[in-house]
C-alpha positions as CSV (number, residue, x, y, z in Angstrom):
1,M,72.8,68.5,20.7
2,S,73.6,69.5,17.3
3,S,77.1,69.3,16.0
4,S,77.1,72.9,15.0
5,T,77.0,74.1,18.6
6,H,80.0,72.1,19.7
7,R,82.3,72.9,16.8
8,K,85.8,73.9,17.9
9,I,87.7,76.5,15.9
10,F,91.4,75.9,15.8
11,L,93.5,78.9,15.2
12,P,97.1,78.3,14.2
13,T,99.4,79.6,16.9
14,P,103.0,80.2,16.0
15,S,105.5,78.2,17.9
16,L,107.8,81.3,17.9
17,P,107.0,84.8,18.9
18,L,105.7,87.0,16.1
19,S,108.5,89.5,16.6
20,Y,111.1,86.8,16.0
21,V,109.3,85.6,12.9
22,M,109.2,89.1,11.5
23,S,112.8,89.8,12.2
24,R,113.9,86.5,10.6
25,S,112.0,87.4,7.5
26,K,113.8,90.7,7.2
27,G,117.2,89.0,7.4
28,P,117.6,88.1,3.7
29,L,116.5,91.6,2.7
30,A,119.0,93.2,5.0
31,K,121.8,91.0,3.6
32,K,120.9,91.9,0.1
33,I,120.9,95.6,0.9
34,F,124.2,95.3,2.7
35,K,125.7,93.4,-0.2
36,G,124.4,96.0,-2.6
37,V,125.9,98.9,-0.6
38,L,129.2,97.0,-0.3
39,V,129.4,96.4,-4.1
40,A,128.6,100.1,-4.7
41,E,131.3,101.2,-2.3
42,L,133.9,98.9,-3.9
43,M,132.9,100.1,-7.4
44,G,133.3,103.7,-6.2
45,V,136.8,103.0,-4.7
46,F,138.0,101.2,-7.8
47,G,136.5,103.9,-10.0
48,A,138.2,106.7,-8.1
49,Y,141.5,104.8,-8.2
50,F,141.2,104.2,-12.0
51,L,140.4,107.9,-12.5
52,F,143.3,109.1,-10.3
53,N,145.7,106.7,-12.0
54,K,144.6,107.8,-15.5
55,M,145.0,111.5,-14.6
56,N,148.3,110.9,-12.9
57,T,149.8,109.2,-15.9
58,S,148.3,111.1,-18.9
59,Q,148.6,114.9,-19.4
60,D,146.3,114.5,-22.4
61,F,143.6,112.9,-20.2
62,R,144.0,115.8,-17.7
63,H,143.5,118.2,-20.6
64,T,140.3,116.4,-21.5
65,M,139.2,116.5,-17.9
66,S,139.9,120.3,-17.7
67,K,137.4,120.8,-20.6
68,K,134.7,118.3,-19.5
69,F,135.0,118.1,-15.7
70,P,137.2,120.9,-14.3
71,F,136.0,120.4,-10.7
72,I,137.4,116.8,-10.8
73,L,140.7,118.0,-12.1
74,E,140.9,120.6,-9.4
75,V,140.4,117.9,-6.8
76,Y,143.2,116.0,-8.4
77,Y,145.6,119.0,-8.3
78,K,144.7,119.7,-4.7
79,S,145.2,116.1,-3.6
80,I,148.7,115.8,-5.2
81,E,149.7,119.2,-3.9
82,H,148.6,118.2,-0.5
83,S,150.8,115.1,-0.8
84,G,153.8,117.3,-1.5
85,M,154.0,117.1,-5.3
86,Y,154.1,120.6,-6.8
87,G,154.4,121.9,-10.3
88,I,152.0,119.5,-12.2
89,R,149.3,122.2,-12.6
90,E,151.9,124.7,-13.9
91,Q,153.4,122.2,-16.3
92,D,149.9,121.4,-17.7
93,Q,149.0,125.1,-18.1
94,E,152.3,125.8,-19.9
95,K,151.8,123.0,-22.3
96,W,148.2,123.8,-23.0
97,L,149.0,127.5,-23.6
98,S,151.9,126.6,-26.0
99,N,149.6,124.2,-27.9
100,K,147.0,127.1,-28.4
101,N,149.7,129.3,-30.0
């Protein structure tokens, strides 16, 4: 007998099921995606807080916002009116009209 007819071919067999191996390899990617989404959410929350605080403390900044991003200023006015604070919109409009004249 020749040695070529009795050769055994060894195929590597995983000690763990393939589905387990595949799911484990996705773990680090899922963690990175989760961390990225979490960081984006936190940046959004802090950005919204900063923007609200700046508009809440500076009438000049609200005037700038009225020229560049009026829809954001409208959200600000509606949110403070919803919380029970009225008159800010009217005070701003009075000052801005008196500055034009």
